[in-house]
GUKELO-197123 format. One record per residue: residue number from 1; residue in three letters; x, y, z of N, C-alpha, C, O, CB in turn. Coordinates in pm, 1 decimal, padded with zeros to 6 digits, always signed. Atoms other than C-alpha are relative to their C-alpha. Glycine has a CB too. Example, Ala and Ser with C-alpha at 12.3 -4.5 7.8 and 13.67 -1.06 7.14 Angstrom:
i,aa,npx,npy,npz,capx,capy,capz,cpx,cpy,cpz,opx,opy,opz,cbpx,cbpy,cbpz
1,ala,+00089.0,-00119.0,+00000.0,+01230.0,-00450.0,+00780.0,+00090.0,+00120.0,+00000.0,+00193.6,+00118.1,+00066.5,-00099.2,+00002.7,+00124.6 .
2,ser,-00082.0,-00119.0,-00006.0,+01367.0,-00106.0,+00714.0,-00077.0,+00109.0,+00073.0,-00026.1,+00219.8,+00089.9,+00041.4,+00046.2,-00141.5 .
% end
This chain:
i,aa,npx,npy,npz,capx,capy,capz,cpx,cpy,cpz,opx,opy,opz,cbpx,cbpy,cbpz
1,met,+00081.6,-00078.6,+00106.6,+29740.7,+03202.8,+19711.9,-00107.5,-00168.9,+00100.9,-00068.0,-00282.9,+00125.2,+00070.5,+00021.3,-00244.7 .
2,thr,+00032.9,+00024.1,-00112.3,+29437.0,+03092.9,+19959.9,-00110.2,-00116.0,-00119.4,-00159.8,-00048.0,-00209.3,-00051.7,+00143.9,+00121.7 .
3,asn,+00073.6,+00073.2,+00042.7,+29223.4,+02785.9,+19791.5,-00160.7,+00058.3,-00101.7,-00213.6,+00127.0,-00014.3,-00012.7,-00069.4,+00124.3 .
4,lys,+00136.3,-00057.5,+00005.7,+28853.8,+02908.7,+19590.5,-00102.9,-00138.2,+00004.5,-00211.1,-00148.0,+00062.4,-00018.8,+00100.4,-00149.9 .
5,tyr,+00023.9,+00106.2,+00079.3,+28784.1,+02583.3,+19451.3,+00012.2,-00103.7,+00096.9,+00094.6,-00105.5,+00188.3,+00087.8,-00012.2,-00119.4 .
6,thr,-00023.8,+00143.4,-00077.4,+28718.7,+02234.9,+19596.8,+00053.0,-00111.9,-00083.9,-00000.8,-00137.5,-00191.6,-00135.7,-00056.6,+00060.5 .
7,pro,-00003.8,+00142.0,+00138.3,+28890.7,+01905.0,+19423.8,-00056.3,-00036.1,-00049.0,-00024.9,-00097.3,-00151.1,+00021.2,-00107.5,-00004.7 .
8,gly,+00037.6,+00061.9,+00095.3,+28621.1,+01828.7,+19340.3,-00043.4,+00031.4,-00100.8,-00058.2,-00035.7,-00202.9,-00051.7,-00054.1,+00022.9 .
9,gln,+00089.3,-00054.3,+00139.8,+28450.0,+02083.4,+19132.8,+00163.7,+00054.5,-00047.9,+00137.5,+00162.9,-00100.3,-00168.4,+00159.7,+00026.8 .
10,ile,-00158.4,-00022.8,+00059.6,+28888.0,+02147.0,+19018.1,-00056.0,-00124.0,-00028.6,-00161.9,-00072.1,-00063.9,+00167.2,+00034.2,+00088.7 .
11,glu,+00002.6,+00064.0,+00089.1,+28796.6,+01776.1,+18876.4,-00068.4,+00002.7,-00058.7,-00041.2,+00011.6,-00178.4,+00012.3,-00072.3,+00006.6 .
12,ser,+00179.9,-00055.7,+00155.8,+28427.5,+01829.3,+18700.4,+00115.5,+00085.3,-00051.4,+00120.9,+00095.0,-00174.0,-00225.4,+00144.4,+00066.2 .
13,ala,-00017.8,-00170.1,+00159.5,+28623.2,+02127.1,+18536.9,+00094.4,-00083.8,-00055.2,+00092.1,-00116.8,-00173.8,+00091.7,+00223.9,+00041.5 .
14,leu,-00142.6,+00138.2,+00140.9,+28966.4,+01858.8,+18442.7,-00062.3,-00104.8,-00064.6,+00019.1,-00189.9,-00100.4,+00148.6,-00126.7,+00092.2 .
15,asn,-00001.9,+00105.2,+00016.3,+28721.7,+01608.6,+18316.6,-00096.0,+00103.5,-00142.5,-00150.9,+00025.9,-00220.7,-00044.1,-00126.5,+00125.6 .
16,val,+00065.2,-00025.9,+00087.1,+28549.8,+01810.4,+18069.8,+00025.6,+00043.6,-00105.2,+00082.0,+00150.5,-00081.9,-00057.1,+00044.2,+00027.9 .
17,glu,-00025.2,-00006.0,+00105.5,+28593.0,+01839.3,+17712.0,+00090.4,+00078.6,-00063.9,+00032.4,+00103.8,-00169.5,-00080.7,+00007.0,-00033.7 .
18,val,+00018.9,-00118.3,+00092.8,+28775.6,+02094.0,+17552.1,+00145.2,-00105.7,-00113.5,+00242.3,-00176.5,-00086.8,+00046.1,+00215.4,+00097.1 .
19,cys,-00094.9,+00053.4,+00078.4,+28925.1,+02001.3,+17193.8,-00035.4,-00101.7,-00036.3,+00003.7,-00129.4,-00149.7,+00108.2,-00011.6,+00042.3 .
20,gly,+00016.3,+00078.2,+00030.4,+28775.5,+01703.4,+17205.5,+00098.2,-00104.4,+00107.8,+00146.0,-00199.0,+00045.2,+00005.3,+00019.3,-00130.2 .
21,glu,-00057.8,+00081.3,-00073.6,+28955.2,+01519.0,+17482.6,-00021.5,+00082.0,+00120.9,-00032.7,+00201.0,+00091.3,+00137.0,-00040.6,-00040.9 .
22,pro,+00023.4,-00040.3,-00072.0,+28899.0,+01612.7,+17825.5,+00130.5,+00128.9,+00010.5,+00236.7,+00126.2,-00051.8,-00032.1,-00102.9,+00083.5 .
23,met,-00110.0,-00012.8,+00004.3,+29079.2,+01896.4,+17959.4,+00134.4,-00009.3,+00082.9,+00232.6,+00063.5,+00068.3,-00016.1,+00068.8,-00031.3 .
24,arg,-00171.0,+00062.8,-00051.2,+29375.2,+01759.2,+18149.8,+00022.2,-00071.7,-00087.4,+00092.7,-00145.1,-00018.1,+00031.7,-00090.6,+00139.6 .
25,asn,-00088.6,+00030.6,+00067.3,+29489.3,+01601.5,+17881.9,+00050.0,+00083.3,-00093.1,+00153.5,+00060.2,-00155.7,-00026.0,-00090.9,-00039.8 .
26,val,-00010.1,-00144.8,+00145.5,+29480.0,+01927.9,+17630.1,+00164.0,+00001.4,+00074.8,+00274.3,-00034.3,+00033.4,-00147.3,+00224.9,+00015.1 .
27,met,-00097.4,-00136.6,-00100.0,+29688.5,+02131.5,+17946.3,+00134.7,-00138.2,+00038.6,+00248.6,-00096.6,+00060.0,-00128.7,+00095.8,+00221.7 .
28,cys,-00130.0,+00105.7,+00011.1,+29934.7,+01772.9,+17977.9,+00088.5,+00033.3,-00130.2,+00200.5,+00079.7,-00151.7,-00056.3,-00170.9,-00015.7 .
29,glu,-00122.6,-00079.4,+00192.3,+29966.6,+01806.8,+17530.2,+00055.0,+00136.8,+00011.2,+00121.1,+00185.9,-00080.3,-00118.6,+00040.8,-00187.7 .
30,leu,+00016.9,-00203.7,+00006.0,+29984.4,+02197.1,+17622.8,+00156.2,-00010.8,+00045.2,+00200.9,+00049.7,-00052.2,-00147.3,+00122.6,+00156.6 .
31,leu,-00019.3,+00064.6,-00126.1,+30253.5,+02095.3,+17855.7,+00175.0,-00061.5,-00075.7,+00290.4,-00018.7,-00075.4,-00157.4,-00140.6,+00053.6 .
32,ala,-00087.7,+00111.1,+00045.0,+30460.7,+01830.9,+17692.2,+00046.5,+00094.2,-00132.5,+00169.1,+00102.3,-00140.6,-00085.7,-00169.5,-00032.1 .
33,thr,-00031.0,-00066.9,+00163.5,+30471.8,+02057.4,+17301.4,+00073.3,+00142.6,+00077.8,+00186.1,+00170.4,+00037.3,-00188.3,+00044.8,-00132.0 .
34,leu,-00109.4,-00101.3,-00084.6,+30617.8,+02356.1,+17530.3,+00144.1,-00067.8,+00019.3,+00249.7,-00016.8,-00018.4,-00060.4,+00035.5,+00165.8 .
35,phe,-00133.0,+00048.5,-00042.3,+30883.9,+02138.1,+17645.4,+00124.2,-00100.1,-00125.6,+00237.5,-00148.4,-00123.2,-00051.9,-00101.4,+00134.3 .
36,lys,-00064.1,+00126.7,+00123.3,+30961.1,+01926.1,+17305.3,-00001.8,+00142.3,-00081.3,+00112.7,+00182.5,-00102.0,-00124.7,-00180.7,-00077.9 .
37,glu,-00111.8,-00064.3,+00058.0,+30948.9,+02234.7,+17105.5,+00055.7,+00101.6,+00051.2,+00082.1,+00188.4,-00032.0,-00020.1,+00033.7,-00106.1 .
38,ala,-00106.8,-00135.1,-00065.2,+31149.5,+02502.5,+17364.0,-00015.6,+00129.1,-00058.0,-00118.6,+00190.8,-00030.5,+00163.8,-00023.2,-00024.3 .
39,glu,+00035.7,-00150.2,+00009.2,+31188.7,+02836.9,+17216.0,-00085.4,+00010.3,-00163.1,-00100.0,+00114.0,-00227.8,+00168.0,+00109.2,+00010.4 .
40,gly,+00028.3,-00007.5,+00143.4,+31030.2,+02724.7,+16872.6,-00217.2,-00034.5,+00003.7,-00291.9,-00061.3,-00090.4,+00130.1,-00159.3,-00098.6 .
41,phe,+00053.2,+00053.0,+00018.4,+30723.1,+02658.5,+17031.5,-00130.4,+00123.9,+00060.1,-00136.2,+00202.1,+00155.0,+00045.5,-00129.7,+00035.7 .
42,ser,+00058.0,-00143.7,+00069.3,+30438.6,+02887.3,+16901.7,-00158.3,+00011.4,+00152.9,-00246.4,-00072.0,+00173.8,-00079.8,-00040.0,-00250.7 .
43,gly,+00106.9,-00018.5,-00090.2,+30196.5,+03041.5,+17212.2,-00140.3,+00026.7,-00058.6,-00248.2,+00000.9,-00005.4,+00035.6,+00106.3,+00084.5 .
44,lys,+00172.5,+00039.1,+00067.3,+29916.6,+03110.6,+16914.1,-00029.1,-00082.1,-00036.5,-00137.1,-00084.4,-00095.5,-00058.4,+00047.4,-00094.2 .
45,arg,+00062.4,+00088.2,+00141.6,+29904.5,+02821.2,+16748.6,+00016.9,-00126.2,+00142.9,-00012.5,-00232.3,+00087.9,+00133.2,-00019.9,-00212.2 .
46,pro,-00055.7,+00126.8,-00075.0,+29990.1,+02555.6,+17026.1,-00119.8,-00143.7,-00028.7,-00089.9,-00262.8,-00019.1,+00012.4,+00048.7,+00193.4 .
47,leu,+00091.9,+00142.1,+00028.6,+29636.0,+02329.1,+16930.9,-00026.9,+00037.2,-00128.1,-00142.3,+00037.6,-00170.8,-00149.9,-00036.8,+00095.1 .
48,gly,+00052.9,-00025.9,+00143.8,+29673.0,+02431.0,+16576.9,-00078.5,+00154.6,-00028.5,-00084.4,+00240.8,-00116.2,-00112.9,-00126.0,-00030.4 .
49,met,+00099.0,-00159.1,+00045.7,+29455.1,+02723.2,+16603.6,-00023.1,+00126.5,+00100.9,-00057.5,+00117.3,+00218.7,-00171.1,-00042.6,-00028.9 .
50,ser,-00014.1,-00130.7,-00052.1,+29476.7,+03119.5,+16672.7,-00079.5,+00016.9,+00101.7,-00015.2,+00065.8,+00194.5,-00021.3,+00097.5,-00087.3 .
51,asp,+00097.2,-00010.5,-00076.0,+29151.7,+03123.5,+16886.6,+00031.5,-00192.3,+00118.5,-00066.2,-00267.0,+00124.0,-00164.7,+00029.0,-00128.0 .
52,trp,+00056.3,+00099.8,-00044.9,+29202.4,+02805.7,+17092.1,+00032.9,+00012.7,+00165.9,+00055.1,-00095.9,+00219.6,+00050.1,-00126.7,-00079.2 .
53,leu,-00038.1,-00012.2,-00122.0,+29278.7,+02936.5,+17457.8,-00180.1,-00051.3,+00023.3,-00222.8,-00154.7,+00074.7,+00081.0,+00168.0,+00055.3 .
54,thr,+00103.7,-00010.3,-00087.7,+28894.5,+03048.6,+17490.7,-00086.8,-00135.7,-00028.7,-00205.5,-00137.3,+00003.7,-00079.6,+00140.9,-00021.8 .
55,asp,+00058.3,+00062.4,-00009.0,+28847.4,+02668.5,+17372.9,-00023.3,-00054.8,+00190.5,-00126.5,-00109.9,+00229.0,+00046.0,-00069.4,-00108.0 .
56,phe,+00039.6,+00055.3,-00075.1,+28887.2,+02585.8,+17718.0,-00084.9,+00108.6,+00062.6,-00126.2,+00019.4,+00136.8,+00091.2,-00067.4,+00061.3 .
57,gly,+00116.7,-00063.3,-00016.2,+28627.5,+02853.0,+17833.0,-00136.1,-00082.5,+00122.8,-00175.4,-00084.1,+00239.5,-00045.8,+00009.9,-00163.6 .
58,pro,+00166.5,+00090.2,-00074.2,+28301.1,+02620.3,+17886.2,+00075.6,-00113.5,+00149.0,+00009.0,-00150.9,+00245.5,-00106.3,-00167.1,-00188.2 .
59,ala,-00009.1,+00065.3,-00179.7,+28557.4,+02404.1,+18188.1,+00032.7,+00080.1,+00063.4,+00039.4,+00038.4,+00179.0,+00095.5,-00111.4,+00051.2 .
60,val,-00057.7,-00128.2,-00064.4,+28683.2,+02743.3,+18305.9,-00151.0,+00031.9,+00041.8,-00157.1,+00073.2,+00157.6,+00095.1,+00126.3,-00109.5 .
61,ala,+00112.7,-00084.1,-00059.3,+28291.4,+02850.2,+18339.3,-00107.8,-00152.9,+00136.4,-00193.8,-00150.9,+00224.4,-00125.3,+00078.0,-00193.3 .
62,val,+00092.8,+00150.0,-00164.4,+28158.8,+02467.8,+18583.5,+00081.0,+00077.5,+00099.4,+00029.5,+00061.4,+00210.1,+00064.6,-00258.5,+00010.7 .
63,leu,-00065.2,-00040.6,-00144.4,+28402.9,+02657.8,+18833.3,-00115.7,+00139.0,+00004.7,-00216.3,+00146.9,+00075.3,+00215.5,+00047.1,-00000.7 .
64,glu,+00082.4,-00092.7,-00000.7,+28264.7,+03006.7,+18724.6,-00095.9,+00075.5,-00148.9,-00068.2,+00108.4,-00264.3,+00085.8,+00083.7,+00065.4 .
65,pro,+00102.9,-00010.0,+00095.7,+27981.1,+03092.1,+18541.7,-00008.7,+00091.9,-00043.0,-00093.4,+00091.0,-00132.4,-00102.5,-00023.1,+00023.5 .
66,ser,+00014.6,-00113.6,+00039.2,+28008.4,+03398.8,+18475.8,+00151.5,+00085.7,-00059.7,+00175.1,+00203.9,-00034.8,-00070.2,+00057.8,+00117.5 .
67,ile,-00155.8,+00050.6,+00037.7,+28380.2,+03368.6,+18319.9,-00107.2,+00143.4,-00207.2,-00068.3,+00247.9,-00259.5,+00053.7,-00317.9,-00007.9 .
68,gly,+00002.9,+00028.1,+00123.5,+28137.4,+03385.7,+17957.2,-00144.3,-00023.1,+00006.0,-00230.8,-00005.5,+00091.8,+00094.1,-00107.3,-00050.1 .
69,glu,+00155.1,-00007.2,+00060.2,+27841.2,+03312.1,+17750.6,+00058.0,-00082.6,-00130.2,+00171.3,-00078.0,-00177.9,-00085.1,+00186.8,-00036.0 .
70,tyr,+00016.1,+00103.0,+00183.0,+27794.7,+03066.8,+17404.8,-00052.1,+00159.4,-00020.1,-00114.5,+00244.2,+00043.7,-00163.0,-00198.4,-00046.8 .
71,ile,+00062.8,-00059.9,+00120.8,+27765.7,+03266.4,+17095.6,-00091.0,-00052.2,-00115.3,-00020.5,-00128.9,-00180.9,+00090.5,+00040.3,-00057.1 .
72,leu,+00016.0,+00052.0,+00124.9,+27578.4,+03166.6,+16820.4,-00027.1,+00055.2,-00155.1,-00105.5,+00133.7,-00208.3,-00081.5,-00064.6,+00026.3 .
73,asp,-00067.9,-00054.0,+00115.1,+27702.7,+03210.3,+16518.3,-00021.7,+00069.7,-00115.3,+00024.4,+00173.5,-00162.8,+00039.8,-00067.2,-00037.4 .
74,asp,+00085.7,+00033.9,+00049.5,+27465.8,+03116.5,+16298.7,-00147.7,+00048.5,+00009.5,-00225.3,-00027.2,-00048.9,+00019.1,-00092.8,+00020.1 .
75,gly,+00108.2,+00096.5,-00017.2,+27139.6,+03200.9,+16398.5,-00051.6,-00038.9,+00097.1,-00015.2,+00003.5,+00206.8,+00017.1,-00089.8,-00038.2 .
76,asn,+00021.4,+00091.8,-00092.2,+26961.4,+02973.3,+16574.5,+00025.2,-00106.0,+00046.4,-00014.9,-00168.7,+00144.5,-00058.0,-00014.1,+00000.6 .
77,asp,-00027.6,+00138.4,+00039.8,+27156.7,+02694.2,+16423.5,+00151.3,-00021.6,+00179.8,+00243.2,+00047.7,+00223.5,+00083.8,-00002.8,-00238.3 .
78,pro,-00073.8,+00041.5,-00132.2,+27302.5,+02463.9,+16782.8,+00116.7,-00012.5,-00009.0,+00185.5,-00010.4,+00093.0,-00033.1,-00110.6,+00057.2 .
79,thr,-00101.4,+00067.7,+00074.4,+27578.9,+02366.3,+16569.9,+00178.6,+00084.6,+00023.2,+00292.1,+00046.7,+00052.0,-00066.3,+00006.9,-00175.2 .
80,ser,-00062.5,-00113.4,+00050.1,+27738.5,+02717.2,+16503.2,+00028.0,+00106.5,+00137.4,+00055.4,+00223.2,+00109.4,-00101.5,+00065.0,-00123.1 .
81,ala,-00025.6,-00022.3,-00083.0,+27784.3,+02801.0,+16890.5,+00184.9,+00019.8,+00022.6,+00281.0,-00046.7,-00016.0,-00078.6,-00084.3,+00056.0 .
82,tyr,-00198.1,-00032.6,-00068.3,+28153.3,+02975.5,+17060.6,-00068.8,+00036.8,+00155.7,-00174.9,+00073.4,+00206.3,+00134.9,+00205.8,-00101.0 .
83,phe,-00037.7,-00053.5,-00162.4,+28219.0,+03039.9,+17403.6,+00050.7,+00127.9,-00028.3,+00143.5,+00107.1,-00106.4,+00123.9,-00093.0,+00095.2 .
84,glu,-00053.5,-00100.1,-00045.6,+28310.0,+03439.0,+17449.3,+00065.0,-00038.5,+00130.6,+00005.5,-00113.4,+00208.0,-00091.0,+00101.1,+00005.2 .
85,val,-00059.6,-00064.0,-00102.0,+28526.8,+03501.4,+17703.3,-00050.1,+00148.0,+00095.3,+00019.3,+00240.1,+00052.3,+00113.3,+00019.2,-00063.7 .
86,asn,+00019.0,-00175.1,-00058.8,+28408.1,+03851.7,+17916.1,+00128.3,+00009.0,+00085.8,+00218.4,+00086.3,+00052.8,-00164.6,+00041.1,+00119.0 .
87,asp,-00080.6,-00020.6,-00143.1,+28624.5,+03817.9,+18234.0,+00154.4,-00079.3,-00023.4,+00170.3,-00198.8,+00001.6,-00101.1,-00085.2,+00149.7 .
88,trp,-00063.8,+00081.4,+00048.3,+28947.4,+03744.2,+18111.9,+00099.4,-00019.4,+00114.3,+00174.8,-00116.3,+00104.7,+00042.2,+00034.8,-00129.2 .
89,lys,-00088.9,-00022.3,-00140.9,+29147.8,+03841.7,+18494.5,-00119.0,-00142.4,+00001.0,-00170.5,-00167.4,-00108.0,-00002.3,+00187.8,+00137.8 .
90,leu,+00092.3,+00129.7,-00041.3,+28906.6,+03504.1,+18626.3,+00032.0,-00045.5,-00075.1,+00073.9,-00157.3,-00045.1,-00137.6,-00016.4,+00015.5 .
91,phe,-00026.8,+00142.4,+00129.3,+28972.9,+03340.2,+18319.0,+00072.3,-00080.9,+00118.9,+00047.1,-00155.0,+00213.9,+00135.8,+00036.0,-00185.0 .
92,asp,-00142.7,-00018.0,-00082.2,+29350.9,+03373.1,+18416.5,+00044.5,-00114.5,+00194.9,+00101.3,-00203.0,+00258.9,-00018.4,+00212.9,+00041.3 .
93,glu,-00045.5,+00127.0,-00205.8,+29299.3,+03308.2,+18796.9,-00080.1,-00112.1,+00060.1,-00080.2,-00151.7,+00176.7,-00020.9,+00100.3,+00173.3 .
94,thr,+00057.3,+00156.6,-00016.8,+29086.3,+02991.8,+18758.4,+00073.0,-00076.5,-00057.4,+00110.4,-00192.4,-00039.9,-00132.0,-00035.5,-00051.5 .
95,ile,-00158.2,+00131.2,+00125.7,+29339.5,+02886.2,+18481.2,+00114.6,-00055.7,+00104.3,+00130.0,-00175.2,+00129.8,+00148.6,+00135.6,-00164.0 .
96,glu,-00058.9,+00009.9,-00139.0,+29606.0,+02949.4,+18791.5,-00000.7,-00121.2,+00058.7,+00075.5,-00216.7,+00043.3,-00061.0,+00080.6,+00088.8 .
97,glu,+00020.1,+00060.5,-00074.4,+29443.4,+02789.2,+19028.6,-00008.2,-00183.6,-00019.0,+00023.0,-00276.9,+00055.0,-00093.2,+00070.7,+00034.0 .
98,ile,-00007.2,+00193.2,+00062.0,+29383.6,+02422.0,+18808.5,+00067.3,-00043.9,-00026.2,+00076.5,-00164.8,-00005.0,-00045.9,-00062.9,-00095.1 .
99,leu,-00098.2,+00034.3,-00018.2,+29689.7,+02450.1,+18703.4,+00084.9,-00044.4,+00162.7,+00131.7,-00155.2,+00189.1,+00037.7,+00088.6,-00069.1 .
100,arg,-00059.7,+00026.1,-00168.2,+29834.6,+02478.4,+19107.2,-00034.3,-00118.5,+00083.5,+00046.1,-00157.8,+00168.0,-00051.0,+00112.0,+00096.9 .
101,tyr,+00021.7,+00068.5,-00082.0,+29596.3,+02196.6,+19243.7,+00048.7,-00100.5,-00077.2,+00114.5,-00186.4,-00018.4,-00117.6,+00002.0,+00056.2 .
102,val,-00121.5,+00147.2,+00057.4,+29744.2,+01933.9,+18945.1,+00114.4,+00019.9,-00011.8,+00186.8,-00075.4,-00040.6,-00009.5,-00064.5,-00138.5 .
103,phe,-00163.5,+00004.1,-00064.2,+30053.2,+02022.9,+19007.7,+00067.3,+00030.5,+00138.1,+00183.3,+00058.6,+00168.1,+00071.3,+00087.5,-00069.0 .
104,lys,+00010.6,-00052.7,-00168.2,+30017.3,+02093.5,+19373.2,+00133.7,+00071.0,+00038.4,+00243.5,+00057.9,+00092.5,-00020.5,-00141.9,+00120.3 .
105,thr,-00054.3,-00126.9,-00081.9,+30152.3,+02344.0,+19452.7,-00095.7,+00142.8,+00069.6,-00214.9,+00160.7,+00094.2,+00099.3,+00062.6,-00107.1 .
106,glu,+00099.5,-00106.9,-00182.5,+30072.9,+02670.4,+19717.4,+00018.4,+00126.7,-00093.9,-00018.4,+00237.7,-00055.6,+00126.7,+00027.0,+00239.3 .
% end
C-alpha cells in the first residue's frame, strides 16, 4: 500500500477530538474493548451509540475534506451540527491508512 499522507498529516488527524478525546485515544479504546469483549463486542454500539463511526468524520476530513460535510440539524443553530460522510469508500481507505500508520504496517 502506498502512503498517500505524510506522518505529520496523519498525526494532525489523530489529534482531532472524537467523542471528547483525541482520535488516537478513541481508536485505542475501541481496540481494547474489542479484545476485552471478544465475541460479545458490539460493532453497532462500541462507543454507546449507533452512529459512532460518523464521529470520526471530522478527523478524517483533516486529510480528505471532500469525504463529507457538516449539516445543521436545527435551522441555523451551530450546536445542532453533525458531520455527514458522503464518500464511505474514501473514508474507509483513509481510516485504513491511519491505522496502518499507528501500527506501522504496510
